[in-house]
Backbone bond lengths (Angstrom), bond angles and torsions (degrees), N, CA, C in turn:
res aa  C-N    CA-C-N  psi(-1)  N-CA   C-N-CA  omega(-1)  CA-C   N-CA-C  phi
1 X - - - 1.547 - - 1.514 108.26 -
2 X 1.343 113.23 131.20 1.502 119.17 -178.05 1.582 110.43 -64.10
3 X 1.395 114.78 161.22 1.430 122.48 176.11 1.544 111.58 -56.88
4 X 1.234 119.82 -31.51 1.457 121.64 -175.31 1.496 112.81 -87.31
5 X 1.352 117.18 3.39 1.531 121.56 176.80 1.515 108.90 -78.85
6 X 1.267 120.62 156.84 1.468 125.99 177.84 1.484 105.83 -58.81
7 X 1.413 111.94 132.90 1.534 114.37 177.76 1.466 110.05 -113.49
8 X 1.334 115.13 -22.75 1.527 112.23 -177.33 1.542 106.96 -127.70
9 X 1.340 118.64 168.97 1.436 121.84 -175.19 1.547 107.70 -67.41
10 X 1.386 114.37 154.61 1.333 122.20 179.44 1.563 112.60 -97.03
11 X 1.303 118.67 125.62 1.468 120.98 175.28 1.582 109.23 -126.89
12 X 1.346 117.07 -160.00 1.486 121.34 -174.89 1.378 109.76 -132.15
13 X 1.444 113.95 156.83 1.417 128.36 168.67 1.530 107.97 -124.77
14 X 1.337 114.24 129.97 1.513 113.58 177.00 1.448 110.39 -114.66
15 X 1.347 119.43 137.52 1.435 122.51 176.34 1.518 109.35 -136.65
16 X 1.281 117.94 160.86 1.458 121.91 -174.96 1.604 103.85 -126.74
17 X 1.432 111.82 127.57 1.478 112.64 -175.31 1.546 102.51 -143.28
18 X 1.410 119.67 127.78 1.383 128.39 -179.07 1.495 111.42 46.78
19 X 1.340 114.48 41.34 1.434 122.66 175.11 1.518 115.09 81.96
20 X 1.333 113.91 2.87 1.523 114.93 -176.02 1.550 108.33 -107.81
21 X 1.347 120.41 127.88 1.409 122.11 173.72 1.476 108.49 -78.19
22 X 1.272 114.98 135.38 1.565 123.82 176.52 1.435 105.91 -124.16
23 X 1.373 117.11 120.87 1.469 122.55 171.14 1.452 111.30 -105.61
24 X 1.251 115.88 126.28 1.523 124.63 -171.50 1.489 110.01 -118.50
25 X 1.331 114.70 129.75 1.367 121.30 172.91 1.568 109.92 -75.19
26 X 1.292 117.07 133.62 1.476 124.46 -177.42 1.557 104.10 -105.02
27 X 1.268 110.04 127.29 1.461 119.62 -178.94 1.637 109.14 -133.01
28 X 1.307 114.67 117.28 1.454 123.64 -177.52 1.597 102.31 -92.98
29 X 1.432 119.52 131.52 1.374 123.81 170.10 1.513 111.36 -140.70
30 X 1.278 113.34 162.03 1.598 118.20 175.39 1.531 104.56 -76.79
31 X 1.405 118.41 96.36 1.495 119.94 -175.69 1.530 102.32 -158.82
32 X 1.279 118.33 176.58 1.487 123.85 -175.10 1.576 110.99 -107.38
33 X 1.333 118.62 -30.31 1.368 121.40 -171.27 1.507 112.20 -111.60
34 X 1.380 114.53 155.04 1.499 121.10 169.78 1.470 111.14 -86.12
35 X 1.260 130.03 138.39 1.356 130.19 173.48 1.546 109.23 -140.73
36 X 1.380 110.59 153.29 1.477 115.76 176.27 1.571 110.33 -117.04
37 X 1.249 116.19 131.34 1.470 120.34 171.94 1.455 116.67 -114.02
38 X 1.249 114.44 135.08 1.517 119.02 177.27 1.491 114.53 -124.90
39 X 1.350 116.70 120.20 1.512 118.82 -176.11 1.588 108.00 -90.26
40 X 1.291 116.01 157.84 1.442 121.05 177.98 1.483 115.46 -53.90
41 X 1.381 118.19 -15.43 1.537 118.00 179.13 1.505 112.27 -96.99
42 X 1.489 113.12 22.54 1.442 123.27 -179.75 1.475 113.13 70.06
43 X 1.278 122.05 11.30 1.409 125.38 -177.56 1.619 105.65 -79.26
44 X 1.331 114.03 120.97 1.542 120.78 -178.98 1.461 111.39 -109.69
45 X 1.417 114.39 133.26 1.428 118.78 176.81 1.527 110.86 -129.13
46 X 1.288 118.10 142.15 1.446 118.85 171.41 1.635 107.02 -113.84
47 X 1.272 113.03 125.10 1.475 119.32 -175.31 1.616 104.96 -108.58
48 X 1.385 108.28 118.21 1.552 113.21 -169.82 1.574 109.31 -125.65
49 X 1.342 113.34 151.61 1.455 116.52 169.13 1.504 108.42 -57.30
50 X 1.338 110.84 158.44 1.604 120.72 177.32 1.504 107.72 -58.00
51 X 1.258 115.29 141.03 1.473 120.29 168.85 1.456 118.53 80.20
52 X 1.407 121.45 1.90 1.390 121.18 176.02 1.529 109.64 -76.80
53 X 1.363 116.52 132.63 1.489 117.37 -179.71 1.413 117.19 -65.91
54 X 1.350 115.85 151.24 1.499 121.48 -176.62 1.531 109.04 -62.44
55 X 1.320 121.14 -37.82 1.421 129.28 -177.32 1.506 107.33 -57.56
56 X 1.370 118.33 -49.29 1.368 120.21 -179.39 1.518 115.76 -66.88
57 X 1.460 117.79 -36.10 1.402 121.54 168.95 1.538 111.31 -60.02
58 X 1.310 117.72 -47.06 1.409 118.81 -176.25 1.527 106.71 -57.10
59 X 1.351 118.03 -48.96 1.552 114.28 -176.49 1.555 108.54 -62.95
60 X 1.172 117.55 -31.44 1.570 123.33 176.98 1.472 107.64 -54.75
61 X 1.302 114.34 -53.84 1.487 124.16 -177.19 1.519 108.39 -61.48
62 X 1.258 120.35 -48.24 1.510 120.02 179.54 1.479 108.96 -56.08
63 X 1.366 116.78 -45.64 1.564 118.55 -179.09 1.531 106.17 -56.37
64 X 1.369 118.15 -36.62 1.541 117.79 -174.75 1.456 113.90 -95.46
65 X 1.279 116.33 11.73 1.505 122.97 -175.04 1.605 108.49 -58.59
66 X 1.357 119.48 -49.81 1.454 117.12 179.14 1.557 114.03 -56.34
67 X 1.259 116.66 -35.20 1.457 122.61 178.36 1.452 110.10 -71.81
68 X 1.357 120.12 -38.12 1.497 123.14 177.09 1.600 108.21 -61.47
69 X 1.315 114.03 -50.09 1.504 117.77 -178.66 1.448 116.79 -62.12
70 X 1.408 110.55 -33.13 1.513 115.95 177.37 1.461 109.15 -69.14
71 X 1.349 120.44 -33.53 1.505 123.14 178.41 1.590 106.75 -66.35
72 X 1.423 115.75 -40.95 1.391 120.76 -177.41 1.497 110.07 -58.27
73 X 1.431 114.97 -44.54 1.469 121.16 177.82 1.525 113.05 -62.01
74 X 1.384 117.66 -36.96 1.470 122.16 179.41 1.487 111.07 -66.43
75 X 1.404 116.96 -36.49 1.419 119.08 -178.51 1.561 109.87 -75.10
76 X 1.292 117.19 -31.15 1.514 119.50 -178.73 1.500 104.64 -56.96
77 X 1.283 120.10 -40.69 1.549 122.43 -172.32 1.512 111.86 -69.85
78 X 1.349 116.59 -19.53 1.439 121.55 176.42 1.596 114.58 -116.70
79 X 1.321 113.32 16.97 1.435 117.50 -174.36 1.501 114.57 -53.44
80 X 1.296 111.32 -34.63 1.562 116.08 -174.91 1.508 112.99 -66.71
81 X 1.377 113.75 -16.38 1.401 120.61 -178.97 1.628 111.99 -74.44
82 X 1.280 112.90 -34.20 1.432 120.93 179.35 1.468 117.28 -97.14
83 X 1.296 118.61 -7.26 1.399 125.41 -173.70 1.614 111.68 -68.34
84 X 1.313 113.65 128.81 1.489 112.21 -174.63 1.587 107.49 -79.43
85 X 1.259 111.34 146.83 1.472 119.79 176.07 1.565 113.73 -57.13
86 X 1.226 112.86 141.88 1.487 120.87 179.01 1.547 112.31 -103.43
87 X 1.266 116.55 -20.83 1.544 126.46 178.63 1.574 104.01 59.89
88 X 1.332 110.48 63.43 1.488 117.60 176.70 1.520 106.28 -130.84
89 X 1.375 116.36 170.47 1.375 122.87 -178.34 1.607 111.40 -58.86
90 X 1.289 117.01 141.87 1.415 125.80 176.54 1.524 117.79 74.01
91 X 1.340 110.94 -5.49 1.533 110.45 169.17 1.446 108.40 -66.00
92 X 1.385 115.21 150.15 1.496 123.47 -173.27 1.416 114.82 -98.85
93 X 1.307 119.37 131.73 1.447 128.66 -179.10 1.455 111.74 -129.60
94 X 1.371 120.45 143.23 1.395 125.79 -173.31 1.634 109.19 -94.00
95 X 1.357 111.86 140.83 1.449 112.82 169.16 1.462 106.51 -146.92
96 X 1.304 119.31 119.35 1.538 126.40 -177.93 1.461 107.57 53.96
97 X 1.336 118.59 43.76 1.469 126.37 168.42 1.487 113.44 83.25
98 X 1.267 119.58 3.13 1.453 122.65 -179.53 1.577 110.32 -114.85
99 X 1.288 118.37 141.56 1.549 119.63 174.18 1.433 112.20 -86.77
100 X 1.287 111.82 136.91 1.511 123.13 174.90 1.477 111.20 -121.25
101 X 1.310 119.40 148.91 1.532 124.10 177.30 1.574 107.73 -87.26
102 X 1.207 115.91 133.28 1.499 122.73 179.08 1.452 107.68 -70.54
103 X 1.335 119.54 134.91 1.426 125.06 173.39 1.529 103.65 -129.34
104 X 1.326 116.87 122.03 1.514 122.70 178.73 1.527 105.70 -105.50
105 X 1.425 116.70 127.13 1.439 119.23 174.50 1.478 106.20 -123.83
106 X 1.283 122.33 138.51 1.432 124.97 174.99 1.509 111.49 -86.10
107 X 1.316 108.71 120.15 1.495 116.50 -169.47 1.483 107.54 -156.57
108 X 1.396 116.93 131.05 1.435 118.65 174.31 1.519 116.03 -63.67
109 X 1.300 114.68 -28.92 1.536 123.81 176.01 1.494 106.13 -84.32
110 X 1.279 116.76 91.07 1.439 123.98 179.40 1.415 119.31 -70.89
111 X 1.311 123.86 137.29 1.401 126.23 179.32 1.518 112.45 -173.96
112 X 1.334 121.88 155.90 1.521 126.75 -172.90 1.535 101.76 -129.58
113 X 1.294 119.93 127.13 1.462 123.60 177.86 1.606 113.31 -160.47
114 X 1.274 111.32 158.87 1.486 120.65 174.43 1.510 114.41 -92.39
115 X 1.365 116.43 127.71 1.389 129.04 177.67 1.499 112.68 -128.93
116 X 1.276 119.06 95.82 1.480 122.15 179.18 1.524 107.76 66.01
117 X 1.288 120.22 -113.47 1.579 124.73 -176.38 1.478 107.02 -104.40
118 X 1.376 117.47 14.07 1.559 115.75 -179.21 1.540 111.15 -117.91
119 X 1.348 113.00 144.01 1.364 119.67 170.13 1.568 103.28 -100.65
120 X 1.249 122.84 112.31 1.407 128.13 -169.67 1.560 109.63 -104.67
121 X 1.261 107.43 121.78 1.534 115.15 175.60 1.627 110.94 -115.54
122 X 1.259 111.04 114.75 1.505 117.60 -179.24 1.644 103.67 -99.63
123 X 1.336 112.41 118.10 1.411 115.34 -177.01 1.510 116.78 -141.80
124 X 1.127 121.87 153.57 1.462 124.61 175.72 1.460 116.74 -84.80
125 X 1.337 116.44 -19.01 1.446 125.78 -174.00 1.604 102.81 -131.14
126 X 1.357 114.86 122.10 1.413 119.92 176.32 1.509 118.51 -97.80
127 X 1.299 114.98 16.92 1.467 117.25 179.50 1.560 108.41 -73.10
128 X 1.324 114.94 145.85 1.436 122.02 -170.22 1.517 113.10 -54.57
129 X 1.360 117.41 -47.86 1.484 118.23 179.06 1.533 115.61 -61.72
130 X 1.386 111.87 -34.84 1.458 116.96 179.84 1.460 108.64 -70.28
131 X 1.222 129.33 -45.10 1.429 135.92 175.16 1.543 109.31 -52.99
132 X 1.337 109.56 -51.61 1.634 118.24 -175.95 1.498 107.99 -62.77
133 X 1.351 116.18 -41.81 1.500 116.18 179.35 1.519 111.09 -67.76
134 X 1.289 119.81 -32.70 1.472 123.75 176.13 1.402 111.78 -60.92
135 X 1.353 115.02 -45.27 1.457 121.12 -177.93 1.517 110.33 -75.69
136 X 1.252 119.82 -36.29 1.544 119.19 176.88 1.576 106.90 -58.03
137 X 1.299 115.53 -46.96 1.521 122.88 178.52 1.447 112.70 -58.06
138 X 1.281 116.07 -46.69 1.471 123.25 -178.82 1.634 109.61 -64.33
139 X 1.299 115.53 -45.91 1.435 115.33 -179.04 1.498 112.53 -72.50
140 X 1.315 116.20 -28.97 1.530 118.22 173.51 1.531 111.49 -61.38
141 X 1.389 115.19 -46.14 1.500 118.31 -176.27 1.624 109.53 -70.42
142 X 1.382 114.33 -33.85 1.429 114.47 179.35 1.569 107.15 -68.31
143 X 1.330 115.79 -40.87 1.441 121.60 -175.03 1.595 110.13 -63.94
144 X 1.334 114.86 -38.22 1.393 116.05 179.68 1.517 109.59 -67.03
145 X 1.335 117.97 -40.97 1.507 121.23 176.35 1.574 111.27 -64.25
146 X 1.247 118.00 -39.81 1.490 123.98 -174.33 1.394 109.50 -71.22
147 X 1.437 120.58 -46.19 1.406 123.21 -176.81 1.563 109.80 -63.31
148 X 1.328 122.92 -36.64 1.415 116.60 170.96 1.503 115.08 -69.81
149 X 1.374 118.86 -34.37 1.458 122.09 173.60 1.523 107.12 -56.45
150 X 1.217 118.17 -59.45 1.497 121.69 -171.44 1.523 113.84 -65.24
151 X 1.427 111.67 -31.50 1.585 112.92 178.34 1.522 107.42 -68.01
152 X 1.376 120.24 -40.33 1.454 123.52 174.58 1.547 109.42 -54.09
153 X 1.270 115.00 -49.90 1.465 121.15 179.97 1.534 113.12 -62.54
154 X 1.255 120.17 -40.61 1.372 122.83 178.28 1.598 112.11 -70.09
155 X 1.278 116.84 -34.07 1.391 120.85 179.72 1.572 107.94 -76.12
156 X 1.320 117.50 -31.21 1.452 118.16 179.80 1.586 110.92 -70.24
157 X 1.359 113.49 -25.58 1.504 120.05 -174.15 1.448 112.12 -107.23
158 X 1.367 118.95 2.52 1.472 118.53 179.87 1.532 107.54 -151.52
159 X 1.333 111.25 114.44 1.558 112.86 -179.12 1.477 118.24 -65.45
160 X 1.433 113.13 -27.87 1.407 119.25 175.34 1.520 115.00 -60.66
161 X 1.427 115.31 -37.29 1.406 117.19 179.36 1.556 112.60 -67.56
162 X 1.310 114.90 -22.92 1.474 120.41 177.01 1.547 109.73 -66.13
163 X 1.374 113.41 -28.55 1.483 113.58 -173.74 1.524 109.19 -95.55
164 X 1.412 120.82 1.44 1.385 119.20 -176.90 1.566 108.83 -104.38
165 X 1.321 118.77 111.36 1.381 124.84 -170.40 1.516 112.10 -116.55
166 X 1.204 125.16 107.66 1.520 124.33 177.90 1.594 111.22 -73.52
167 X 1.249 117.02 153.22 1.456 117.58 169.80 1.533 114.41 -65.28
168 X 1.274 111.94 -30.28 1.559 121.05 -178.85 1.489 108.17 -153.44
169 X 1.381 113.94 142.18 1.527 120.33 173.39 1.481 102.52 -130.29
170 X 1.359 114.61 122.22 1.508 117.01 -179.38 1.438 106.38 -142.80
171 X 1.270 115.49 147.85 1.560 129.24 173.67 1.492 107.13 -97.42
172 X 1.328 115.55 120.86 1.530 117.41 179.23 1.526 107.03 -150.19
173 X 1.326 113.08 168.21 1.485 118.68 -175.81 1.484 106.47 -79.52
174 X 1.458 114.99 130.64 1.438 125.58 177.63 1.474 102.70 -134.22
175 X 1.349 114.23 137.16 1.431 120.61 -179.68 1.590 118.83 -80.22
176 X 1.296 113.96 -30.47 1.459 115.76 -177.08 1.514 114.83 -123.14
177 X 1.334 114.74 -30.87 1.494 117.60 -171.45 1.516 110.84 -100.11
178 X 1.367 115.99 153.36 1.387 121.33 178.56 1.513 106.47 -88.10
179 X 1.284 117.35 -24.36 1.509 115.73 177.78 1.523 106.68 -165.10
180 X 1.426 118.66 158.73 1.451 119.05 171.35 1.524 107.04 -144.35
181 X 1.328 112.32 151.87 1.409 121.04 176.39 1.377 108.83 -122.98
182 X 1.328 122.10 128.84 1.417 127.12 -177.43 1.546 115.96 -92.79
183 X 1.236 118.39 169.57 1.382 126.53 -179.72 1.615 111.54 -65.89
184 X 1.374 109.57 -20.00 1.515 118.64 179.83 1.404 108.30 -95.72
185 X 1.385 118.55 9.61 1.566 120.86 172.72 1.438 108.91 74.43
186 X 1.407 123.39 22.73 1.379 122.55 170.67 1.552 114.03 -93.12
187 X 1.258 120.36 133.78 1.290 124.44 178.94 1.524 114.67 -107.15
188 X 1.331 119.90 130.90 1.385 124.96 178.52 1.605 111.32 -122.78
189 X 1.348 113.09 129.74 1.398 117.57 -174.17 1.525 110.68 -110.64
190 X 1.203 124.05 140.66 1.467 129.33 -174.50 1.628 107.19 -61.03
191 X 1.404 114.40 127.60 1.559 116.11 179.94 1.525 112.05 -63.95
192 X 1.282 124.77 -6.58 1.348 126.34 179.33 1.682 113.14 -98.53
193 X 1.260 112.37 2.30 1.439 119.02 -178.07 1.523 116.62 -51.55
194 X 1.306 114.76 -25.14 1.448 118.35 -175.85 1.538 109.60 -73.09
195 X 1.300 116.41 -6.25 1.561 120.63 176.70 1.404 109.52 -76.96
196 X 1.335 119.88 -24.95 1.404 124.24 -174.83 1.556 110.46 -86.03
197 X 1.372 113.68 159.29 1.390 121.30 176.53 1.442 113.08 -69.76
198 X 1.340 121.61 154.95 1.543 128.14 -167.89 1.449 107.54 -58.64
199 X 1.367 116.39 -43.81 1.546 117.18 -175.82 1.483 110.46 -64.63
200 X 1.362 118.66 -35.37 1.466 121.09 177.85 1.594 112.32 -72.14
201 X 1.187 108.79 -24.84 1.598 113.81 -179.63 1.497 102.66 -75.44
202 X 1.364 119.59 -42.71 1.526 120.14 179.62 1.349 112.69 -61.93
203 X 1.517 116.64 -36.61 1.461 115.61 176.67 1.465 114.99 -70.90
204 X 1.321 119.77 -31.44 1.473 121.22 -179.62 1.603 108.79 -64.92
205 X 1.305 110.96 -42.66 1.544 121.06 178.17 1.486 111.10 -63.12
206 X 1.273 117.89 -42.79 1.569 122.22 178.37 1.443 111.44 -72.93
207 X 1.341 113.12 -32.05 1.576 115.57 177.76 1.479 111.08 -64.29
208 X 1.394 115.19 -50.99 1.432 123.87 -178.22 1.491 112.39 -60.61
209 X 1.420 115.38 -47.70 1.436 120.60 -173.41 1.588 108.45 -69.98
210 X 1.321 114.35 -25.99 1.465 117.91 176.97 1.587 110.01 -65.16
211 X 1.367 113.93 -25.12 1.503 115.27 178.45 1.495 114.26 -76.94
212 X 1.396 116.61 -3.94 1.420 119.98 166.72 1.579 113.44 -69.44
213 X 1.311 116.95 -18.78 1.478 125.06 179.97 1.527 108.46 -101.50
214 X 1.455 114.38 -49.93 1.378 120.87 -179.22 1.495 112.21 -118.69
215 X 1.398 123.55 108.68 1.374 123.37 -178.61 1.570 111.93 -86.50
216 X 1.341 113.62 55.90 1.525 122.97 -175.93 1.443 108.30 -168.43
217 X 1.324 121.41 -178.59 1.419 130.20 174.55 1.452 112.70 -111.14
218 X 1.356 117.09 39.23 1.556 120.59 -177.53 1.485 110.32 -77.71
219 X 1.332 115.12 175.83 1.481 121.63 179.29 1.516 108.66 -59.22
220 X 1.256 121.65 -36.57 1.431 127.59 -179.31 1.441 106.40 -61.17
221 X 1.284 117.87 -48.76 1.579 122.73 177.45 1.423 109.07 -55.16
222 X 1.250 119.96 -53.59 1.479 120.90 -172.66 1.580 109.72 -66.68
223 X 1.327 113.16 -35.07 1.523 119.78 179.27 1.517 109.38 -61.42
224 X 1.321 116.92 -35.57 1.467 120.91 176.32 1.462 110.69 -71.49
225 X 1.297 116.07 -49.82 1.540 118.23 175.06 1.528 109.15 -48.88
226 X 1.261 115.59 -54.59 1.409 121.57 -178.23 1.557 115.63 -54.96
227 X 1.255 111.27 -36.02 1.525 120.29 178.72 1.505 108.90 -63.12
228 X 1.415 117.41 -43.35 1.401 120.88 177.98 1.517 113.07 -82.19
229 X 1.319 118.74 -32.56 1.525 114.69 179.01 1.496 104.29 -138.05
230 X 1.260 122.22 97.36 1.472 126.71 -177.43 1.499 116.00 -55.68
231 X 1.383 113.80 -31.07 1.395 117.66 -179.60 1.522 117.34 -103.27
232 X 1.290 112.01 27.21 1.493 119.96 -178.35 1.556 115.60 -48.37
233 X 1.366 112.00 -39.24 1.561 116.26 -179.74 1.522 114.31 -60.87
234 X 1.370 116.62 -26.28 1.381 123.13 178.44 1.622 106.57 -70.58
235 X 1.274 116.05 -38.40 1.513 117.86 179.66 1.452 109.42 -75.83
236 X 1.285 124.65 -37.15 1.448 129.06 169.96 1.372 110.65 -50.57
237 X 1.281 115.40 -52.86 1.588 121.46 179.37 1.600 108.09 -61.51
238 X 1.141 122.45 -46.19 1.505 127.69 -176.02 1.510 104.96 -58.64
239 X 1.342 117.58 -44.07 1.534 119.48 -172.23 1.506 103.94 -76.95
240 X 1.227 122.62 -32.03 1.505 122.65 -179.42 1.522 108.02 -71.08
241 X 1.398 119.12 -45.98 1.390 120.14 -177.68 1.532 118.72 -71.89
242 X 1.366 109.86 -22.52 1.544 115.30 -179.92 1.530 111.58 -105.95
243 X 1.328 117.76 1.06 1.485 118.94 179.31 1.443 115.97 -43.11
244 X 1.392 119.25 -43.73 1.397 122.36 -172.92 1.562 113.95 -66.67
245 X 1.403 112.75 -19.70 1.480 119.23 178.49 1.410 110.78 -89.00
246 X 1.340 120.81 -20.70 1.526 124.46 -173.32 1.484 108.28 -93.86
247 X 1.300 115.39 65.88 1.541 118.70 -178.28 1.557 108.41 -151.93
248 X 1.416 112.16 160.64 1.385 119.05 170.05 1.509 110.01 -115.22
């Protein structure tokens, strides 16, 4: 276990400041400085060197309470970004870069489809996990279809893409990455890629296929990406700015 791993059990410290109760996770590690971490879900942790008394840490937290509350206010403004999906009517979901309102219909004949501005889910079971799994399956199938469609488009418009042949191309669930390219030249694309707009999908494909030439993110790698997609930075920016929408 590395030095930065948790070495002692985690417990809590509670303080009250300006009428607000703040519960803080206490984590002891082998380190020199005391730091405070705040996650977007308002989870506060204080990370301390071994042996520092709780009373001293509590005083430290009180001194930093204004900063903690300021962070809470900042997170409130972007709370929607981190809010988990409820899979209920009128919740917004992305498909090819456009937002659609979810519409759930109880029906024995199950299907998922787009109709005007609605993402319609016909299901016999309206439990959250059931609807979530139906949507995951639908997005994966759409992603498989769209990846092939956009790959054909990229190859028709870029001769270099015609020469880049992976050993495998597969759409599968990935938690953090839009795509990966392995040392065995296998390319895996995120099963939610159909949420992104077509230009961003093209960029993800070009990015991963470029790794067949350069297995890194060097200047040569990005030079190749730019050769195939001159405006790739625009697509990178779009993906970053819309990442909170592109999720289930």
